[in-house]
C-alpha positions as CSV (number, residue, x, y, z in Angstrom):
1,M,-40.1,59.0,25.8
2,K,-43.6,60.4,26.1
3,Y,-46.3,58.4,24.4
4,Y,-49.9,59.4,23.8
5,L,-52.1,56.5,22.8
6,I,-55.7,56.4,21.6
7,A,-57.8,53.2,21.6
8,G,-61.5,53.2,21.1
9,E,-62.7,49.7,21.9
10,A,-61.9,46.5,23.9
11,S,-59.6,45.0,21.3
12,G,-57.7,48.2,21.0
13,D,-57.3,48.3,24.8
14,L,-55.9,44.8,24.7
15,H,-53.4,45.5,22.0
16,G,-52.5,48.9,23.5
17,S,-51.7,47.3,26.8
18,N,-49.4,44.8,25.3
19,L,-47.7,47.5,23.3
20,M,-47.2,49.6,26.4
21,K,-45.8,46.5,28.1
22,G,-43.4,46.1,25.2
23,L,-42.4,49.8,25.3
24,K,-41.6,49.5,29.1
25,A,-39.2,46.7,28.3
26,V,-37.1,48.7,25.8
27,D,-37.6,52.3,27.0
28,P,-35.9,53.0,30.4
29,D,-38.1,56.0,31.1
30,P,-41.5,55.7,29.4
31,H,-44.4,58.0,30.1
32,F,-47.9,57.2,29.0
33,R,-51.0,59.3,28.5
34,F,-53.9,57.6,26.8
35,W,-57.6,57.1,25.8
36,G,-58.2,53.4,26.4
37,G,-59.5,51.0,29.0
38,D,-58.7,48.9,32.1
39,R,-56.0,46.8,30.5
40,M,-54.0,49.9,29.4
41,Q,-54.6,51.4,32.9
42,E,-52.9,48.3,34.4
43,Q,-49.7,49.3,32.6
44,G,-49.6,52.7,34.3
45,G,-49.7,56.3,33.1
46,E,-52.6,58.7,32.9
47,M,-55.9,57.7,31.4
48,V,-57.8,60.7,29.9
49,A,-61.0,58.8,29.0
50,H,-62.3,55.3,29.0
51,Y,-63.3,53.9,25.6
52,R,-66.7,52.9,27.0
53,D,-67.6,56.6,27.3
54,H,-66.9,57.4,23.7
55,S,-67.4,54.2,21.7
56,I,-70.1,54.8,19.0
57,M,-70.8,52.5,16.0
58,G,-73.2,52.6,13.1
59,F,-74.1,55.4,10.7
60,L,-77.3,56.5,12.5
61,E,-75.7,56.2,15.9
62,V,-72.9,58.6,14.8
63,L,-75.5,61.1,13.5
64,V,-77.4,61.0,16.8
65,N,-74.2,61.5,18.8
66,L,-72.5,64.3,16.8
67,G,-72.4,66.7,19.7
68,K,-70.7,64.2,22.0
69,I,-68.2,63.3,19.2
70,R,-67.3,67.0,18.7
71,R,-66.7,67.5,22.4
72,N,-64.5,64.4,22.5
73,F,-62.4,65.8,19.7
74,R,-62.0,69.2,21.4
75,T,-61.0,67.5,24.7
76,C,-58.5,65.2,22.9
77,K,-56.9,68.0,20.8
78,N,-56.4,70.3,23.8
79,D,-55.0,67.4,25.9
80,L,-52.6,66.3,23.2
81,L,-51.2,69.8,22.8
82,G,-50.8,70.2,26.5
83,Y,-48.9,66.9,26.8
84,Q,-46.6,67.4,23.8
85,P,-45.6,63.7,23.4
86,D,-42.7,62.4,21.4
87,V,-45.3,60.4,19.4
88,L,-49.0,59.9,19.0
89,I,-49.8,56.2,18.7
90,L,-53.3,55.5,17.2
91,I,-54.9,52.1,17.6
92,D,-57.5,51.3,14.9
93,Y,-60.7,53.4,15.6
94,P,-60.4,55.3,12.3
95,G,-63.3,57.7,12.4
96,F,-61.7,59.4,15.4
97,N,-58.1,58.6,15.0
98,L,-57.5,59.7,11.4
99,R,-58.8,63.2,12.3
100,M,-56.4,63.2,15.3
101,A,-53.6,62.1,12.9
102,E,-54.2,65.2,10.8
103,F,-54.4,67.5,13.8
104,A,-51.2,66.1,15.3
105,H,-49.3,66.3,11.9
106,H,-50.2,69.9,11.6
107,H,-48.8,70.6,15.1
108,N,-45.5,68.8,14.3
109,I,-46.3,65.7,16.5
110,R,-45.1,62.4,15.0
111,V,-47.9,60.0,14.2
112,F,-47.6,56.2,14.3
113,Y,-50.6,54.0,13.6
114,Y,-50.9,50.6,15.2
115,I,-53.5,48.2,13.7
116,S,-54.7,49.6,10.4
117,P,-58.2,50.9,9.7
118,K,-59.9,48.3,7.5
119,I,-59.6,50.5,4.4
120,W,-59.2,47.4,2.3
121,A,-62.9,46.8,3.1
122,W,-64.4,50.2,2.7
123,K,-63.5,53.9,2.6
124,E,-60.3,53.1,0.6
125,S,-60.0,56.8,0.0
126,R,-58.7,57.1,3.6
127,I,-55.3,56.0,2.2
128,K,-54.8,59.6,1.2
129,K,-55.0,60.7,4.8
130,I,-52.7,57.9,5.9
131,R,-50.1,58.8,3.3
132,A,-50.3,62.5,4.3
133,F,-50.5,62.4,8.1
134,V,-49.2,59.0,9.3
135,D,-45.5,58.7,9.6
136,Q,-45.6,54.9,10.0
137,M,-48.3,52.3,9.8
138,F,-47.8,49.0,11.8
139,I,-50.2,46.3,10.5
140,I,-51.3,43.0,12.0
141,F,-52.4,41.1,9.0
142,P,-50.0,40.0,6.3
143,F,-52.4,40.6,3.4
144,E,-52.5,44.3,4.3
145,K,-48.8,44.8,3.3
146,D,-49.6,44.2,-0.4
147,F,-52.7,46.4,-0.1
148,Y,-50.7,49.3,1.2
149,R,-47.8,48.7,-1.3
150,S,-50.3,48.9,-4.2
151,H,-51.1,52.4,-2.9
152,G,-47.5,53.5,-2.7
153,Y,-47.2,53.3,1.1
154,E,-44.8,50.9,2.9
155,A,-46.5,49.5,6.0
156,I,-44.6,47.3,8.5
157,Y,-45.7,43.8,9.6
158,H,-44.1,42.2,12.7
159,G,-46.7,39.5,13.2
160,N,-50.1,39.4,15.0
161,P,-50.1,40.3,18.7
162,L,-53.1,38.1,19.5
163,I,-50.9,35.0,19.2
164,D,-49.0,36.1,22.3
165,A,-52.1,36.8,24.3
166,V,-53.6,33.4,23.4
167,D,-50.5,31.4,24.0
168,D,-50.0,33.1,27.4
169,K,-53.6,32.3,28.4
170,M,-53.2,28.6,27.3
171,H,-50.0,28.4,29.3
172,H,-51.5,29.7,32.4
173,R,-55.1,28.6,32.2
174,S,-56.8,26.8,35.0
175,S,-58.4,23.3,34.7
176,F,-61.9,23.0,33.3
177,H,-63.1,21.9,36.8
178,D,-61.5,24.9,38.5
179,F,-62.8,27.3,35.9
180,T,-66.4,26.1,36.2
181,R,-66.2,26.0,40.0
182,E,-64.8,29.5,40.4
183,Q,-67.3,31.0,38.0
184,G,-70.3,29.1,39.4
185,L,-70.9,27.2,36.2
186,Q,-72.3,23.7,35.6
187,D,-70.2,20.6,35.0
188,K,-71.2,20.4,31.3
189,P,-69.3,21.1,28.0
190,V,-69.3,24.8,27.2
191,V,-70.7,26.7,24.2
192,A,-69.3,30.2,24.4
193,I,-71.5,33.1,23.3
194,L,-69.6,36.3,22.3
195,P,-72.2,38.9,21.3
196,G,-69.8,41.9,20.9
197,S,-68.2,44.6,23.0
198,R,-70.7,47.4,22.3
199,K,-74.3,47.6,23.5
200,Q,-75.6,48.1,19.9
201,E,-74.0,44.8,18.8
202,I,-75.4,43.0,21.8
203,D,-78.9,44.3,21.4
204,R,-78.9,43.2,17.7
205,N,-77.4,39.8,18.1
206,L,-77.7,38.2,21.5
207,G,-81.4,37.7,21.5
208,V,-81.2,35.5,18.4
209,M,-78.1,33.6,19.7
210,I,-79.8,32.4,22.9
211,R,-83.0,31.2,21.3
212,I,-81.5,27.8,20.4
213,I,-80.3,27.0,23.9
214,G,-83.2,24.7,24.7
215,D,-82.2,22.3,21.9
216,Y,-78.9,21.5,23.6
217,P,-79.6,20.3,27.2
218,D,-76.3,18.5,27.4
219,Y,-74.4,21.7,27.0
220,Q,-74.1,24.9,29.0
221,F,-74.1,28.2,27.1
222,V,-71.9,31.0,28.6
223,I,-72.0,34.7,27.6
224,A,-68.7,36.4,27.5
225,G,-69.5,39.8,29.1
226,A,-67.6,42.7,27.6
227,P,-65.2,44.4,30.1
228,S,-66.8,47.9,29.6
229,I,-70.4,46.8,30.1
230,E,-72.0,46.2,33.5
231,R,-73.5,42.8,34.4
232,A,-76.9,44.3,34.9
233,Y,-77.1,45.0,31.1
234,Y,-77.2,41.2,30.4
235,D,-79.7,40.3,33.1
236,H,-82.8,40.3,31.0
237,Y,-81.1,37.8,28.6
238,L,-80.2,35.4,31.4
239,K,-83.6,33.6,31.5
240,Y,-82.6,30.2,30.3
241,E,-81.7,27.3,32.5
242,N,-78.5,26.4,30.6
243,L,-77.3,30.0,30.1
244,S,-74.7,31.7,32.3
245,Y,-72.4,34.7,32.3
246,V,-68.8,35.6,33.0
247,H,-67.4,39.1,33.0
248,D,-64.2,40.1,31.2
249,M,-63.0,36.5,30.8
250,T,-63.3,36.0,27.1
251,H,-59.9,34.2,26.7
252,D,-60.5,32.1,29.8
253,L,-63.9,31.1,28.4
254,L,-62.6,30.3,24.9
255,S,-59.8,28.2,26.4
256,H,-62.4,25.8,27.8
257,A,-65.1,26.0,25.1
258,S,-66.3,23.2,22.9
259,A,-67.8,25.6,20.3
260,A,-68.5,29.3,20.0
261,I,-71.2,31.6,18.6
262,I,-69.5,34.9,17.8
263,T,-70.5,38.3,16.6
264,S,-68.0,39.2,13.9
265,G,-64.9,41.1,15.0
266,T,-61.5,40.3,16.6
267,A,-63.2,37.5,18.6
268,T,-63.5,35.4,15.5
269,L,-59.7,35.4,15.2
270,E,-59.2,34.8,18.9
271,A,-61.5,31.7,18.8
272,A,-59.5,30.3,15.8
273,L,-56.2,30.7,17.7
274,F,-57.8,28.9,20.7
275,N,-58.9,26.1,18.2
276,V,-62.5,26.6,19.0
277,P,-65.0,25.6,16.3
278,Q,-67.2,28.6,15.6
279,V,-70.1,30.1,13.7
280,V,-69.9,33.9,13.0
281,C,-73.1,36.0,13.2
282,Y,-73.8,39.6,12.6
283,R,-77.0,41.7,12.6
284,A,-76.8,45.5,12.3
285,N,-79.3,48.4,12.2
286,P,-81.1,47.7,8.9
287,V,-80.4,51.2,7.5
288,S,-76.7,51.0,8.5
289,Y,-76.5,47.6,6.9
290,L,-77.9,48.8,3.6
291,I,-75.5,51.7,3.6
292,A,-72.5,49.4,4.4
293,R,-73.5,46.9,1.7
294,H,-73.2,49.8,-0.8
295,F,-69.7,50.6,0.3
296,V,-68.1,47.4,1.5
297,H,-66.9,45.0,-1.2
298,L,-65.7,41.9,0.6
299,S,-66.5,38.3,0.1
300,Y,-66.3,37.7,3.9
301,I,-66.7,39.6,7.2
302,S,-64.8,37.4,9.6
303,L,-61.1,37.9,10.1
304,V,-60.6,34.1,9.9
305,N,-62.0,33.9,6.4
306,L,-60.5,37.1,5.2
307,N,-56.9,36.0,6.2
308,M,-57.4,32.6,4.6
309,D,-59.2,34.0,1.6
310,K,-61.8,31.3,1.7
311,Q,-64.7,30.2,3.9
312,V,-63.3,28.4,6.9
313,V,-66.1,29.3,9.3
314,R,-69.8,29.8,8.4
315,E,-71.0,33.4,8.4
316,L,-74.7,34.2,9.1
317,I,-75.2,37.8,8.2
318,Q,-78.3,40.0,8.7
319,G,-81.3,38.1,7.3
320,D,-79.4,34.8,7.2
321,M,-78.9,35.0,11.0
322,T,-82.0,33.0,12.1
323,P,-82.4,30.5,15.0
324,K,-83.0,27.8,12.4
325,A,-79.7,28.5,10.5
326,L,-77.8,29.0,13.7
327,N,-79.1,25.7,15.1
328,R,-78.1,23.8,12.0
329,E,-74.5,25.2,12.1
330,L,-74.0,24.6,15.8
331,N,-75.2,21.0,15.4
332,H,-72.3,20.6,12.8
333,L,-69.8,22.1,15.2
334,L,-70.8,19.8,18.1
335,H,-71.5,16.6,16.3
336,D,-69.8,16.5,12.8
337,K,-66.3,15.4,13.5
338,E,-65.1,15.6,9.9
339,Y,-66.5,19.1,9.5
340,V,-64.7,20.2,12.6
341,A,-61.5,18.5,11.6
342,R,-61.3,20.5,8.4
343,M,-61.9,23.7,10.3
344,L,-59.2,22.9,12.8
345,S,-56.8,22.1,10.0
346,D,-57.5,25.5,8.4
347,Y,-56.9,27.1,11.8
348,E,-53.4,25.6,11.9
349,Q,-52.7,27.0,8.5
350,L,-54.0,30.4,9.6
351,R,-51.6,30.5,12.6
352,R,-48.7,29.8,10.2
353,I,-49.8,32.6,7.9
354,L,-50.0,35.1,10.8
355,G,-46.4,34.3,12.0
356,G,-44.8,33.5,15.3
357,S,-45.0,34.9,18.7
358,G,-43.4,38.2,20.0
359,A,-45.2,40.7,17.8
360,S,-45.9,43.3,20.5
361,A,-42.3,43.3,21.6
362,R,-41.0,43.6,18.0
363,I,-43.4,46.5,17.3
364,A,-42.5,48.3,20.6
365,R,-38.7,47.9,19.8
366,D,-39.2,49.3,16.3
367,I,-41.2,52.3,17.6
368,Y,-38.6,53.1,20.2
369,Q,-35.8,52.9,17.7
370,K,-37.6,55.0,15.2
371,L,-38.0,57.7,17.9
372,G,-34.2,57.7,18.4
373,G,-33.9,55.2,21.2
374,S,-31.0,52.8,21.1
């Protein structure tokens, strides 16, 4: 089979690579062409563009980059028609991917969507495009099934693929001593800092996150560098004695962390699956945030709280994200044993809700069979 995949960020690259690995296990002759990242590239095939070159977030940022976005669409459309795949597999990234779904549908190319856009949070009207142009939606959160069903669309849930990635890392992780030695870190307990995978996120959040480091001399703080962003971009933040950096080693870092400070996103769920006590932070462009507040009607922003439908981890959003508030919460995570025990108990329930291992393999097998494979 010929597969064309489009992922627009680091988490999509991770899930896309695991899906490709699963497809290689069931398809005797798979061919891949994709927009993605380094992890997808490791699985083979032809990469058309790296997500770091076309990842844009925020309302104002999109307006400023309209010319670049239009060029990306033209490139992708022409490349898709030239390749003529058996299926177009879209991975999250809705602003780009839903338009590609419509284009592919009108050119008689089957469209499967893997990892739903968060239409349950905002832009619910996108369900119309999904019903019209997406042949099958594969979701990774159980609550999404009822949401889609309420809109007359049957989405498929085979589990959450992050469980496999986390379990694999925990099975093969190095010792704490080896990890710190190999990365040039100190022999102190680790507080992981995950400031996001895009430069806009990092610029808005990391400066506040690191201002509390001086209050915790017995811990070392380690930034998880995003795979698509060069080390030099973080250099001007690395001015504290207890602050270090590792590149593209988020799972390794979480597997050894005592606590984590995390910009909202997939990383909040990853930390929970690694059983790392966490506080979730998010600051956006003020104008973008005001616009988002008008359209987004959710009680929580972190995937942990959304899936549990209650506050499991503390969320410090926009004006609430201050060094004082962050300091107070981190102190709970490091020193309040009862507080942490409740959080870890909720993490255990979250894992049960998400289901067992093997999600990527099950999704790959289902895709292959729906395309006529045996």
